[in-house]
LOVEX-494561 format. One record per residue (C-alpha): residue in one letter; x, y, z. Coordinates in steps of 0.25 Angstrom, whole numbers, plus 5000, padded with zeros to 4 digits. Each point is the difference from the previous one (the first is absolute). Layout:
% LOVEX-494561
AXYZ/...
This chain:
% LOVEX-494561
M583048415368/T501549975003/I500750085011/S501450054997/L500850005012/K501450075002/K501349975006/I501250085003/S501549954999/P500849955012/E500850125000/E498750095001/Y499549915011/R501250025008/K500050154998/N498550015003/F500049925012/A501350055006/D500050035015/M499150115004/K500950045011/P501449954997/A500949955010/L500950105008/S501549994998/E500849985013/S500450155000/A498650054997/A499549915012/I500950065010/V499750144996/E498549975000/A500249935014/G500750135005/R498750084997/C499249925011/L499750075013/F499949875008/C498850045007/Y499849945013/D498549974999/A500149974985/P498750024992/C500649914989/T500249895009/N498650015007/I499350014987/C500749884994/P499149875001/T501249925004/H500650115009/I501450004994/D501050085008/V500250104989/P500950105007/G500849885005/F500349934986/I500350144994/K501050035010/K500749874998/I500150044985/M500650135003/T501149935009/G500249894989/N499449895008/Y499249954988/I499849865006/G499550055013/S499150094992/A499449884992/K499949925013/T499250125007/I499049994988/L499949854998/S499849985015/E498650074999/N499749984985/I500649874994/L499650054986/G500650145002/E500750004986/S498649984993/C499450105009/G501150104998/R499650004985/A498549985000/C499550065013/P499150134998/V501150085008/E499350124995/V498949985010/L500849925010/C501450035005/E500450114990/G498650065001/A500250015016/C501450054999/V500250135008/M500850064988/N498650024993/D499750105011/K501350084997/D499650024985/E501149904997/L500049874992/P499849885010/I501149905002/K500149894989/I499649905011/G499649894989/Q501250024992/L500949995012/Q499349885005/R500249944986/F501550045001/S500349925013/T499249884997/E500649994986/W501450025005/R499849885009/R499549914989/N501150054990/N501149975010/K499349875004/K500050035015/S499249925010/I499250085010/F499449905010/D500549885008/I499049894998/P499849925012/E499949855000/S498649944998/N499150005013/G499349884994/K498750074997/S499550024986/V499150104993/G499349994987/L499750124992/I499050014988/G500350104989/A501450064997/G499750145000/P500650115009/A499149965012/S500549865000/L501450034997/S500150105011/C499349905010/A500949894996/A501350085001/Y499750055014/L499649865005/K501349954994/L500750105009/N499449935012/G500449864996/Y498749954993/D500049914988/T499250074989/L499549954987/I499250094991/Y499049944990/E499850084987/A499049964989/E500850084989/E501349974993/L500750125007/A499950055014/G499850155003/G498550024998/L499650154997/D501450045004/A500549934988/F498950014990/G499150125004/V500950115000/A500550084988/E501449964995/Y500550145000/K499750005015/L500449865004/T500749904991/L499749855000/K501549975002/S500150095012/V498849935007/L500649864996/D501350045006/E499450045013/I499349875001/E501349934998/M500550075012/I498849955008/K500349864995/E501450015004/M499550035014/G499449855000/V498650034995/K499549904991/I499050034988/Q499349894993/T499450064987/D499049944991/T499249955012/K498550035001/V499549985014/G498749934999/K500449934988/D501449955001/I500050005015/S498850015010/F499850085012/D500049875008/E501349964995/L500650145003/L499550005014/K500649865003/K501350054994/H500150135007/D499850065014/A499450124994/L499550064987/F500150144994/I499150044989/G500550124991/I499449974986/G499650144998/L498950034991/G499749934987/R499450044987/T499550144995/R498650035002/S499249974987/L499150104993/E498749944997/I499650074988/P499749964985/G501249954993/N500949975012/D500449874993/L500650074988/N501549974997/G500950125004/I499450025014/H501049975011/D500249995015/T501050115003/I500849915010/D500249904989/F500550104990/V501050065010/K500549865003/K500149964985/Y500850124996/K500949995012/T500349854998/N500150014985/P501350034993/P500250154997/G499250044988/E499249874999/T498650065006/A499150064990/V498950115003/G498950064992/K500150134993/N498850065008/V500049955014/I498950025010/V500249985015/I498849995009/G500250045015/G500650125008/G501049935010/N501549995000/T499949874992/S499350074988/V501250105000/D501049884999/A499249944989/A499850134992/T501550055001/A500549864996/A499049994988/K500550144996/R501549965002/L499849874992/G499650084988/A498550035000/D499650124992/T498950055010/V499749955014/T498750055007/V499649975014/L498550005003/Y499550035014/R498650015004/R500250115011/S500750135000/E501550035000/S500050045015/E499449875004/M501049924992/P500749905010/A501350004993/F501150085007/A500250144994/H501549974996/E499649874993/Y498950084992/E501150104997/H500949894994/A498849964991/K499850144995/A501550024997/D499949874992/G498950054991/V498949925006/N498650074998/Y498949995011/Q498550004998/W499350045013/L498649975004/T500049904989/N499449865001/P500249884990/I498649944997/A500449904989/F501249954992/M499850004985/G500649914989/D499749874993/T501149915006/D501050105004/V499750135008/E500050124991/A499350115009/V499550025013/K498650065002/C499950105011/I499050095008/R500350135007/M499850005015/E499650105011/L500249995015/G498749985008/E499850005015/P501049945009/D499849865005/D500249945014/S501550024999/G499950154996/R500449984986/R499250064989/Q499549894990/P500150014985/I498750004992/S499949984985/V499550124992/P499049954990/G500350044985/T501550025002/E500549874994/F501250004991/T501149914995/I501550005001/P500849914990/A500849895007/D500849884995/M500449965015/V499450025013/F500549985014/L499149985012/A500650075013/L498849995009/G500649945012/Q500349865004/V499149905007/A500549885008/D499849864997/K498749975008/E499949854998/F501549995005/I499750085012/K498749925003/S500949885000/I500950045011/P499649925012/E499350085012/V500450134994/G499050114998/F499850094988/S499350134997/N499850094988/G500949904992/K501250015010/I500549925011/V499650055014/A501350015008/D500550105011/P500750114992/K501050025012/N500549855000/G499349924989/K499349915009/T498849934994/S498949925007/N500849874998/P501150025010/R501049934991/I499850084988/F500450154998/A499850094988/G500550134995/G500150104988/D499050034990/V499249885003/V499750065013/H500150154999/G499650024985/A500950064989/K501250085007/E501450024997/V501249905001/V500550065012/N498649985007/A500149854997/V501449995005/Q499650065013/A498849905001/G500949884998/K501050055010/L498950025011/A499449874997/A501449945002/Y500150065013/E498749945004/I500349864994/N501350005009/K499250045012/F498949894997/L501049894998/S500950045011/D498850005010/E499749864994/E501449955003/D500050065014/
């Protein structure tokens, strides 16, 4: 059977993937900033993983000091523009805003953050004075948010920094793992240009372990930081998993974000397997790319779905269907996937974590037509790569490192981001990189002393 895929026009693409939260105009930003109460013990700052002085940067907007506002943001979160667009502000800063307790809408902190950082970029304003080299060098592996953050803050302390990236483009999941209507690839690459203008060097198409060894890196640099994130999506070991039309969700998001508008084809009937935020991004993207039906399968109940509530609402608004307590047991078709065979589940007794475990209900098998399937079952780290890191421990497929400073069992190697903490938000990776930069500076300064 030949599967017929669908495409939309470039015009439809631009419309369907327009900014979910459009940029504020200057006048709108000033008015919105004027709503802030400038709390002394600001809960928005406290809940932000990078602890941006939110009242501080908003007050600067209100007084017209946009470059000062941007500096307040970028001093704590060098990827403040990306985070202003993609952060789950509903459960972080805006969710903690005291306006919620007054039955008013929270301050639009994310959009105000985006306003300041975009103003800096659009007006080509420099923020930081970069010191001369102190003669020390740090190599960073992986050009995702953790490494970009670590390299930038090290550069502000005089270190020579070189990031090694296996892919053709830098950015990691910040660039390729977030839906286009939340965060455009262009905005991420513009932000990376700012970091490169600070003096951070990025060497793409370079796979550590293949193109350059750890021994060479340790000879070349005084310290290393590993921020490779997590790798491929977990596979689903069921019959038919080798059929055409079954895709890794991250690969799909990367494909449609890097392809020209309207060039990415989708099936008419799309199935997404998994209940996290990544599954929402895949499902909404498939719908916006022209799929007739998009159905998300999740083996647990709606109340146990790990996706944020606001993400789930986006999916429902886009017309995505959900099948709860449903587990795929086989992919069906000759060479191309044509359907997914499923079974109903029920929740059994809690395990050691306290979470009730899904159990198959015999005799409840059924099939759903599908000509394209996306796996969104979480990502796993590259275990072979982690095992090759000299004198660094690993556990549960992740690098063992101190979450407060990135220190590993090898005193010259530090790590942070998803490869240490598991899948989290971009802002968490930025903070991990920043904390590791502080610790690397302390370590190398002590060496010099």
